[in-house]
N, C-alpha and C positions, 0 to 999 in steps of 0.2 A: 619391547619386542618379544617374540615367542621364546620359549625355553631353548629351542634349537639354536637360535642366534646367540643367546647367552652362552650356551655350551661351546659354540665356535670361538667366541671371544676368550673364554676361559682357556680353551685349547691353545690359542695363539699366544696368550700370556705365558702359559706354562712352557710352550715351545721356545719362546724367546728367552726365558730364564735358563732353560736347559742348554739352549744353543750358546748362550754367553758363557755358562759354566764350562761347556765342552770345548771352548775355543782352543786350549792347549792341545787337545787330542786331535783337532781337525786343522792344525796349523799347516800340515803338509798338503799342498794343493792336489786336488784330484786331477789325474791326467785324462783329458777329454779324448774321445776316439779321433783318429786321424781324419776321418771323413766329416768331422764337424768342426765348426769354428764360431767364436762369438762375433756378433755383428753390432754390439752396442744395444742401446735401448732408448725408449721415448717415454714421456710421462706428462705431456701437456694437459694440465687441469685434472689429472687423476688424483683422487684423494684416498679412496679405499677400494681399489678394484678387486673383484673376486672371481668373475667368470668371463669367458671370451668365446666368440663365434667368428669364424673367418669366412669371408666371401670369396667367390671364384676369382675376383680380380686382385686378391691379396689384401684388400682392406678388411677391417675387422671392427666388431662391436665389443665393448667391454661394459659389463654391469658394475655399477659403483654405488653402493648404498649411501655414502656420504654426499654424492652428487644427486641422489634421489632419482637416478635414472640410468640411461645408457649413453655411452660416448662412442661416436663413430669416427674411425680414422681411415685414411687411405693407406695404400701399401707402404708408403714411406714413413708413416706414423704422424702425418699431419692431421690435426683435429678438424673434422668437417662439420659435425652436427652433435648437438646435445638433445636427447629425447627424454623428457620427464615421464616417469611412470606413475601409476596411480597409487603406488605404495613402495615399500623398500624392495628393490629388485634382488633376485637371487641368481638364477641361471638364465641363459638366453640361447635360443637356437633360431636358425634361419629357415623359413618355410620355402617350398619350391617357387612360389611367386615373388619371393624377395621380402615378404613381410616377416615380422619377428614374433616369436612366442616366448613369453617371459614368465618365470615363476615369481610370485609376489607375496610379501608378508606385510600385512597392514591391519592395525587396530585389532590385534588378537585373532585374526583369521588369515588363512593362507589360500591362495587361488592362483590361477593361470590367466594370462592376458595376451591376446593377439593384438599386435601393434602395427599400424601402417608405417612402414619405414620411410615413406616420402614425407607425409605430413607430421609424423610423430604422434598422431592421435590413436587412442585405443579404438579398435574395431569391435571387439567383443571379448567376453570372458570365456574361458573353458567352462562348459555348461553340461548339465545332465539332459536326458531326453525330453524333459519338460521345458527346457529353455532357461532354467534357473542356474545361477552360478554354482559350479561344482566346488565344494569346500573340502580341502585337504586337511589332514592332521598337521603336516608341514611339507609343502612342496619345495623340492630343491632341484636336483638334476633334471634336465630335460633334453630330449633329442628327437629327431625326425628320421623316419626310415626312407627307403628308396621307392616306396609304393607310389603309383601314379593315380591322381584323382581320388575316387572313392576307396581305392586300395591303400592309400597312404595313411600313415598313422603318426600321431604325436605320442611320445612316451614320457611320463612324469614319475619320478621317484618320490614317494611319500615316505619321508624318513621316520616319521612317528609311527605310521602303520606298517612299515617295512614291506611296502608293496610297490609294484609298477602299475600305473593306471594308463589306459589307452584312450585316445581321442581321435576323431577324424581330423583331417587337415583344416576343416572349418571350425573345429573346436568342440564337437559334440561327443559326449562320453560314449564309449563303445559298449559299456555294460559291465556288470559285475562278473559276468562269465569270462570276460577277457582280461580281467585283472589277475595278477599273479604275485605270489610272495617271493621276496628276495632276501629273506632272513639268511644270514651267513653263519650263524652259530646258535646253538640252543639257548633257551632262557637260562640265565645264570643261577647257580645254586651255591650253597656254602659260602666261600669267600667272595664269590661273584654275585651273591644274592643282591638284587636291587641295582646292579650295575649293568648298563647297556652293553651287551656282548656282541651286538651287530649294529653298525651304523652305516647302512648303504645310503650314500648321498649324491652320487654322480652316475650318469648313464651316457653311453655313446653308442652309435650304430657303426658296426664294422661291415662295410658294404660288400667285400668279396665273399665272405661266408654268410652274410645276411643275419648275423647274430647281434644280440645286444650285449654290450659290456657294462656291467655294474661294478662300481668301485665302492668298496666297504672300508671305511676309515679304520675300523677295528673289528677283529674276529677273535673273541676270547673264549677259552674253555673247550676248544675243539681243535686238536692238532691237525686234523684233516681240512680245516676251514681255509679258504683261500680269499685273498684280498680283491682280486680282479676275477669276476665270475662271468661266464658267457652263457646266455640263454637264447633259445629260439624265440621267435616272435610270440609264440603261444605260451611262453613261460617255461618250457622244458629246459632243465639245466643240462649243459653240455660239458663244461669243464671249468677249472679254475687255475689261476696263475698267481704265485707269490703268497707269502705268509707274513703275519705281523712279527716284528722282532727288531733287533738293533740293525743299524745300517749294514748292508751287505747285498750281494747279488741276489735278486729276486726276493729280498726281504725288505719290508717297508715298515717304518715306524708310524707314519700317518699319511697313507696314500689319499690323494684328493681327486685325481683326474687321470684319464688315459686318452691318448689320441693316436691316430694311425697314419702311417706314411705308405704311399702306394707307388709302385713302378708300373705305370700304365694303369691297368685294372688289378694287378697282382699286389697283394699285401706284402710289404717289404719289412717294415719295422713297426713296433709300438713303443710309446713313450709314457712312462708313469711318473706323475708328480708326487714327490714325497715331501710334504711341507716341513715336518719336524727336522729332517736331515738337510733341508735346503738343497736338494738335488733332483735331477731327472734321471731315471733309469731307462736306457735304451735297450730294447729286447727284440730278439728275433722270435716271433710267436710260433714259428714252425708249424703252421696250420692250426689255427685256433679251433677249427671244427673237429679236429681229431683228438679225442681224449688221450690217446696213447702216444702222441708226439711229445717231445720234450722241448720246451722253450729254452732259448740260449741268451744269457746275459751278455750284452755287447759293450757296456761301459756306462760311466756316469757323465752327464752333461751338467755343468754348473757346479759351484762349490759355495760354501758360506762366505759372504762378503757383501760389499756395497759398491763395487766398481762394475758398471754395465759393460765397459769396454773389454773387461776380462771375462765377461759372462758370469760374474758372481751373482748369487741369489740370496735373498733374505726371506725365508718363509714363503716360497712360491705356492700358489693355490690352484692354478689351472694352466692348461696348455692346449694349443690347437696347431695342426700342421697346415701350412700354406703349400699346397701341392704344386701350384704353377711356378712358384719361385723357390721351391725346395727350402723352406724355412720352418723351424720350430719357433712358435711365438708363445712366450711364457708370461702369465700374469704373476707379477712379483709382489710379495707382501710389503716391499719398501715403497709401494705407490707408483710403480712404473711397469712397463712391459719390456721384456728382454727378448732379443732376436738371436737365433743361432742359425748359421748357414749349414746345410746338410748336403753332402755330395756336390759341393761347388755352388750351392745356392747363395744368393745375395739379396740385400734389400735394395729395391729399385729406386732411382731418383724420379719420382712421379711428379709431373708438373700439375699444378692446381689450375684448372681452367677458370674462365670468367663465369660469374653466376649466371644461371639461366634466365631467360625472359619469356614470359607467357602472356598470351592474350586470351580473353574469354568472350565468346559470342553466344548470347542466349537468343534463340529464335523468337521467343515471346516472354514478356514480363508477367503476363496473366495468361493462364492456360485453362482449358476445359477437360484435360485428361490428366491422369496421375503419373504420367511419365513424360520425359522430355530428353531430347538429345542436345547436348552442348558441345562446343568445340572451339577451335582457334588455332593459333600458331604457337610454337615453342622452339627454343634453341635445340638444334639437332643433338641427339644423344641423351636427351633428358627423359626422365620418368615422370609421369603425371598421375596424380591421385585426385579423385573427385569426392568431395565430402558433402553430405546432405545433413543439414541441421546438426552439425557437430560430430557426425559419425562418418568415418571413411566408408564409402559405399562400393567403389569400383575403381580399378586401375584404368587409366586412359589408354586407348589404342593410339600409339604414336607411329606415324608413317612419315619419315623424314622430318619436316618441320611442321607438319599438320598433326593435330590430335583431336580425339573425340571421346565422349563418354555417353553411354545410355543410362540415364538416371531414372529409376522407378521408385514408386512408393512416396510420391509427394503427399504431404498432409493438406487437408482442406482449409488452408489459410496461407499465410506467408511462409515460404520455405527459403532458408539461407543456403546457397550453393557456394562452396569454396573449392577452388582448384589450385593445386600446389604443384610446382615443377621443381625437380631436383636433378642435379648432375653431380659430378665429382668435385664441385667447388665447396667453399666454406659457407654458403648460404643458399636459400631457396628463394623462389619468387611465387607470389600468389595473387589471385584475383577473386573477387566476390561478386555475387549477384543475388537479387531477391526475385523469386518467382512465386506468384500467387496461384493457387489451384482453386477454381470456382466450378463446381459441378453444373453442367449445362449452360455455363455462362460464355461470354465472348473471350476470344484470345486477342491479346494486344501486346504490341512491343513498342517501346519508346527508343528511338535512336539515341546514341550517346549525346548528352547535353553537357556543355562546358560548365565548370563551377564558377568561372569569372568571365564577364563580357564587358566590352567598352561601349556597346551601342544598345539603346533601349529596345529597338525592334529585334525580336527573336522569333525564328520559325522552329517549331517542334514538328517532328514527323516520325513515322514508324509503320509497322505492319499490323493488320487486324483482319478478323473475319466478322467484325461487329456490323450492326445495321447503322448505328450512329456513334460518333465520337465527339466529345466536347472537352476543351481545355480551359481550366479556370485558374486565375491568379488572384488570390484574395487581397493583395496589396500591390497596386490598386485593384479594386474589385473589377474584374475583367474576365468574362467568360466568352469563349469564341467557339462556334461550331466548326468542326474540321471538315475539310474537303476529303472525300473518299473516292479514290480511283482504283478500281479492282481491289487489290489487297493492301494498297498504300493509303495512308491518311497524312494530312499536314494541316497545321494551323499556325497563324501568326499572332503573337501576343506582344504587349508593351510592358516593359519592366520599369519599376521605380528605382531611383538611385539608391544604392545600398543593398541590403540583403532582402531578396525576394523568397519568402518561405511559404510552404503550403501549396505549391503549384500541383494540380492534379490533372490527370487525363482520365475522363470518364467514358466508358463504352457500354453500349446496350445491345443485347441480342436476345430475341425471343422473350422480350419483356424482362430479362434478367440484366441487372446493371451491376457493374463493378468499376472500380477506379484504381488507378496506378499513380502513386505519389512520385513526384519528380524532386530530386534533391534541391536544396537551396541554391539559388543562383544570385551571385553578387554582381550588380552593375556598378562599375567603377569608371568614371569619365575623366579622372584627374591623373595626369602623368606624374612620375616621380620628379622631385627637385634634385638638381645635379649641379655641382660646382667643382672645378678641378684646378689644381696647381701643377703646372708643367711649364717648361720653357715656352716662350711665346711662339706663335705661328711664324714659320719661316726663319727661326733662329738657327745660328750655326754653333755647333757644340764641339768640344774637344773630347768629352767623356763618351765612351762607347755605350755605357749603360745610362739610360735616362729613366727617372722615376715619375710616375703620375700618382699624386695623392689628391684626394678630394673628399667632399662631404656629400652624402646622398640620404634622402629620406623620401617616404611615400605618404601622402596625406591620408590614405586609407589603411596604411600598414600592410600593404600587399606587395612590397618590393620583392622581386624575384632574383635579379642579378644586376651586376655592373660588369660590362664586357669591354675590353680594349682590343680593337682590331687593327692590325697593321697591313699596309698595302704596298705594292711595288710601284704604283704610280698614282697621280692625283685623280685620274679618271677611272681607276680600276674598280671593279664591282665585287670581285671575289677576294676575300682577305687571304694574305699569306699565312697569318696566324690569328687566332682568337684566344685571348686569355680572360678567364673569369677572375675578376678582382677579389682579393681578400677583403672581407668586411669585418670591422670591429663592432663591438656592442655600442659604441658611441656614434656610429654612422660614418666612420672614416673608412675609405677604401684605398687600396694601394696596389700598384702593378709596376713591375720593372720591364722596360723595353730594351732590347739589345739589337742594335743595328737597324732600327726602324727609320724609315724615311717619311712615310705618310701614315697617319693613324686617325681613328675616331674613337670616342667613348660613348657607349650606349647603356643607359639605365632603363630597365624594363620591369613592369609589374606583372602580376599574374593575369591581369585582364588583357595584356598586350599593349598597353600604353607605353610609349617610349619617349625619352628625352635624350637628345644627342649633343655632343660637343665635337666639332663646331655645329651650331644651329644654323642651317642655311638661311633662316629668316632674319638673323641678325649678323650674318657674316658675308653678306653680299652673294649668297647662293653657294658659298664654299661648303663642301661636304667632308673635307678632310683637312687636318692640320699637317704642316710639313716640319720636319727637323732635318737640318743639313749637318753632315759630319765632316770635319776638317781637322785631321791630326796635326796640321802645321800650326794651328793656333795655340795660344797659351792655355795651359791646364789650370783652372781655378779650383782651389781646394779649401776645405774648412779645417780650422785648427781649434776652434772654440772648445774648451774642455768640457762644458756642461750641457751643450746643446748639439743637435745634429739635424739633418733633414728629417722631416715628418715628426717633429717633436710636439708633444702636448705641454703647454705652459700655462701658468696661472697668474702671471704678472704681465700686464699689457704695456706699461711704460718702462722706458730705459732698457729695453732688450739690446743685446750686443751680439755681433758676429765678428770673427777674425779668421784670417786665412792666408794662403800663399798663392803665388802664380809662378810658372816656370820659364816664361819667355819675356822678352823686353816689352813693357807696356808703358804708356805715358799717363794712363789714368784708369780708374775703375769706378763703376757706379752701381748703386742698389736702387732699383725702381726709379731710374733716371736721375737720382741724386748722387753727387760725388761722395765717395766714402770719406769718413772723418780723417783717417790716417792712411796714407799711401806712401810706401817706401820702395822706390823704383830700383834702388841698389840691392837691398836685401830681399826684394820681391815679397813683401808682406803687406797686409792691409787689415783694417778694422773699421767698424762703424757702429753707431747706436741709432735706435729707431723705436717707435711706438707701434703697437699692434692695434688693429681694428676689431670691433665686436658689435654685432647686431643683437641687442638684448631681446628683441621681439622674436626673431627667427632662430636665435641661439647660434648664429653663424659667426664662428671665430676663425675661419680659414683665412690665413694670410699668406699671400704668394709673393716671394721676394725674388725678383729677377736681377741677377748679378751679371754685369756686362763689362768686358775689358775693351780697351781702346782698339784692339785688333779685330773686334767683332765677336770674340768668343763669349758664349753665354752659358751661365749655369743658373740653377734655381734652388731655393731653400724654402721649405714649407713649415710654417708654425701654425698650430691650432691652439687658439686661446680659449681655454675652458675654465672659468673661475669656479665652477661647481664641483670639479673633480681634481684628483691629485695630478701632479706633473708626471710625465713619462717620456723617456727617450732611451734609445740604444746609442751609446756613445762611440762604440766601435763595431763595425765600420760606421762612419758618419753618413754614408750614402749607400744606396743599393749597389751591390758589387757582384762580380763574377769570379769563379775559381775553377781550376781544373783538378783540384784535390777533393777527394770524397769526404774529407773532414774539414770543417771550417770553424774558426773561433770568433765569437762575438763577446761584447762586454756591455753589461747593463749600467744604468745611471747610478748615482748616489741615492740609494733608496733606504736610508736609515730610518725614515719616518713612515715607511709603508712596507707592505709585504710584496715582494716582486716574484712573479712567476713567468715562465716562458712556455709557450705552446708551440710544439713543432710536430707536424704529421699526426695530429690528433692526441698527442700526449702532453700533459701539463706537469711541470716540475717547478719547485721553488728554486730561485737563483739568488745568490748573495749580492749585496750592494757592491758595485764597482769591481766585481769578480768576473774573470772570463769564464765562458762556458762554450762547449763544443756542440755542433750538430753534425750529423752524418747523413750523406745522400746515397740513395739506392740506385738511381738512374739519372741520366741527364734531364735537366728541366729547371724551372724556376721554383724555388722553395720559399714560402713566406715564414718568417719567424715572428711570432706575436709576443710582445712583452706587455704584461699587465702590472699596473701599480694599484694596490688595494689598501685603502686607509682603514683606520679603526672604526670609522662611521659607516662603513659599507660602501663608500663611494669608490669608483675605480676608473682608470683610463687605460686605453690600449693603443699601442703603436706597432707598426709593422716594418720590418726590414726584410727586403727580398734579396736572396742570394741565388744566383744562377750557377748551376753546376754544368760545366761544359768541358768535356775532355776531347772533343773532336777538333782537329786542326782546321783552320779556315780554308775555304776553297780559294785557290789562286790559279790563274790561267794567263799565260802570255806566250808569244811565239817570237823568239829572237832570231837574228841572223847568226849563223855559226861561222867561226873562223877555221874552217876545215881545210886541210891539205890532202890532196889525192896522191897516194904513194903507190908505186908498182914494184913487183918482185918477180924474179925469174928463178924458179926452183928454190925458193926460200932466200935468194940472194937479193939484197936491196939494189934497185936500179936508180930510181929518182923520185922526187916529189914535186908536184906542181901545185901552185896556190889555187884555191877555189875562188879567190878574188884577185885575178892578175892585174886588174886596173888599179889596185891600191899600191902605194909606194912600197909598203913593207909586206905586201901579200896577205895582210890580215883583214878579215871582214869586221872591222871594228864598227861600233855605232855609238852615237851620243844620246840617243833617245830610246827609251824602253817604254812600252805601254801594254796594258792588259786589264783584266777585271779581277775583282775580289768580292767576297761576300760582304754585304753591308755591315759597317761597324768595324771592320778590320783595317789595320794600317800597314803601310809599306815602308820598308827600310832596305838598305843595300849593304852587302858584305863583300869584301875582297876574298875570292875563293882560294887564293894561294895562302894567305896569312890568317884567314878567318877573322880578320879585324873589320869592324864596322866602318863604313865611310861616314863622313860628317856632313849633315845637312844644316845649313844651306851652302857650306863651303865647297863640298865635292859634288853636290847634286841638289836639285830642287824637285818637289813632288807637287803635282796638281791633281785634284780629284774632281771628277765631273759625274753626271748622272747620279746625283744624290750619294756620292761616295763609292759607287760600284765600279767606276772606271778610273784608272790611275795612269799618270804619265810621269816617268822619271826622266829628267833632263840632266845629263852629266856636264860637268865643267869642261871636259875634254872627252874625245872618243875613247871607248874602253873595249877591250876584248871580251865578248860575251862568255867565252870559256872561263874567264877570270872574274865573272860577275855573278853574284847570287842575289836574287830578289827574295826578300823575306816578308811574309805576311804574318801579323800577330793579332790575335783577338783580345778581348777584354779579360778573358780568363787566363791568359798567358800561354795559350796554345800557339804553336809556331808551325808554319809551312815554308819550307825552303824550296825554291825552284832552281834546279841546275840546268842551264842550257846544255851542258856537256852530255854526251851520250856514251853508253858502254862500248867504246870502240878500241880500248886498250891503250890509248894515248895518255898514260898516267902523268907524264911530266909536262904535257901540254906544249911540247916543243917539236917542230918538224914532223908532225904527224906521228903515226905509230911506227916505232923502230925497236931494234934489239934493246935499246936503253930502257924502254918501258917494261919489257919482260924482266930485265935484270932488276929494275926498281921493285917490281912485284915480288920477286924471289927474295930480295933484300928485306922488304917489309915483313914477309911471312917468316923468314928464318930468324929475324931479330925479335919480332914481337908476337908471332903467330901463336896458335894455328889460325886464328881468325882475328883480323885487324879491322877496327872501325874508328871513325873520327870522334868517338866519345871518350877517348883517353884524355887525361888531364893536359890542358894546354894545346891539344891538337898537334903535338909535336910529332907523333908517330904517323899520322895520316891526315891529310887535309880533305875537306869536302870535295875539292876538285879532283883529287886523286881517286877518291872513292867513286865519284860519278863516272869517270872514264874507265876505271879498272875493274869495277864490279860487274862481271859478265855472266857468270854462271851461278847455279847450274843451268845448263841449257834446257829449254822447253820447246819441243818440236823444232829443234835446230836453231832457235832464236835465243837472243840474250834474255836472261831471267834473273836480274839482280836480286841478291838476298840480303843486302845491307852490310856485307863484309868483304874484305879482300882475303882470300885464302888460296891454297895450292891449286884448287880447281881453276880459279881465274888465271893463275900463272900458266898452267898447262894449256888453257885455251888460247892465251897469247902466243905461246910457242907454236901451237898448231897453226895459228894464222901466219906466223913468220915463215913456217915451212911450206907455205904455198897452198895449203888445203883450201878448198872452197868453203867459206864460212858465211853465216848469216849475221855477223856482228862486226 
């Protein structure tokens, strides 16, 4: 690199040595001004940051030579974009149109580059009046003034020449007459002979005074020389601030940058970065344009150290002030960026939006003029850049979700047009098109053509001003004259199976002919092959989570996806959910279903061919398979130590399974054959079997249907693959659900292979038979892929799906209440009448409860007074209808609904309790609401308060029934508004009701 960079590296090394030597002297922490506070730091992917530029929205760009470019962050410090520069970047500034101007060092020469901030491509170099690249001795600091249009200027410090050079905002050199010297000290003599006595390396524009601030790293041999010097735009020196010297107020050992803070439009403070001392000096500039005013030192920000939370700095090199959020942002030599809040400023929690989506509409693919207008749609709030033949040409005009660009300067041949959309997300979107410019020729456009089709007949169409249009497909040889109607043309062609290459659209006008190539079109008439292993149609299951594993392949290698759709009814046309299956490299797919009653499986290729399970042609017209859920049946589980559902195995004969069941059964079968061992007392079973394999199609999918004598069904899938290693996840043995954000799994015995797990795009090595954890960000189904890789390069993959669900199941039912109606006179109890006077005991008891739940949830019953579960089927029985969505509980005897809790539980362990009781104050559930209930409330609060809830150990302090009746407040619009606790507010509301006040509870 240039000598200037070597000098910087040497300075940093010396600074580091001295800083370490000086640690005992700097052990006492510097006290930061009271109006400033550290806000921590960020450093995602920063390696050697040196300069920064802040945007109006608080985001910022950092130049990083070791990243060979610029890194863009949002206001929270989230990395959004990497922009590669044409050489080693030095300083960066933001132009009024949002583009960037960067000083560059590359291959022994130094120059400036204007970069499109949307596409990240170079627009132009800073250039002389002849249009040639302007070459600097060494270009470092760069800034932009407040001039508008032709009055605006870019200023570049040439460290080697000790000058400031000016350019228009388009990058054209303003001329030698506008260049001025910024030498800060005379040429060294005697002891300073040959030593650089002035090293101006940074420049910034102070907008209140309109002056340029130049930072000089060292000014030697002149006691009057100043480190921060202010110049008018024409180069006239105005004043200087600060001198070289040891650490102290307005004294700098190695100043590197200056930035300014404003209160509205008024300059409030300036901040100077001192690299050697690892500090920032805050200064009241006291009117920088007045040479007679005296600047005031306000304090140090930062101190030597490595803790961003404390605002410690290690060789800081640049800083910029974020006016909108009142933050000082410092580029730290430790490889991070440190934030300081000023005057109450903070780092915002900025949400990262979804990436933009852009479409591109080109009016003609062949044109007879050198300009064209393109447009389309884009995500609102995006910026659009239009690039012609690799060079950013113009910013798109965006109006809501519509955008357009006027592109001029087309070359007389094919022109590549690229449009790029950018918002505040971590990625961009782009589209491309080719436009041919033919002088005096026809204009022609070809409407979008699919890449893959499933029918041989294809119609091409578009717009034209040509006299004739012809479409040719060389394979098979087939040329067709198009029909032209006004400005529209169309032609039908016939495709050959496979890849159709070289299709052209030929147009003629005024005896000038041109052609437009159409991309290759693949004709694919074969649908994917699909086979699935799942419980048989119309089976009844006890497990709420059901797995579908299968094999899929496409004859043409064009498989797009396998999707599993769930439906509310057999004749439903709109899916409740659609899950795209996880696909392994061996063609195995897997999906976990939760609470599904009807489903289908669809394999689709890129041409639109589909294969479905069930296939109406082979299933008597049935378009969906059904799974019925009944939690009353026995739960059949696997206990085999070495295998699990969806295992890949390499031995076909003598495979075994073993497991348990939890309710009384008289027998159990696997694929309609009785199991070898069945123990009705200990509730265990085991069996042996052989696997099937089609050596021609390589189909080793084996579907094992396990059925109990009560009708309960489970399935196990084995994939026999003799060419690849075995693979299985032994815990859990089936797809599962959890309400915990962290879940533990365990891999197989993999001593002979290398095991890796892939989760959310990240792959890690896992140990044989060792547990490993996965963490979930949001609710949903998460596939965990385990790969077994042997020394020969063969591998197998299996999938275990874990559903993260923390939402309690929906539960709805309407019981009859055992309410008593009590009257009071001026707070004095008069009498109570039963709401069910026809009942012998005046209680509205009921023996049948019914309601609905979400599919896949189960119902149980709890005694509300003791919180003890009732026993099924001794105390009650449950019947499920409507594919498990409707339930009916039948009690052995009538029960008080106030003393009955219906509980719904889902597969993840989430629970919903339904309390028939209402917040009426009747905490003891006896004789309606009385003084005894208020006394009970006060007793609970005084003994266990101030807030009492039924989640204390043993529920001894408060029962769910007491909570449901007594939790009244705080009131909302005069009505009960339970908050989940019994506290003094609830007690006072009960007393208010006892005293005869009109209440809404």
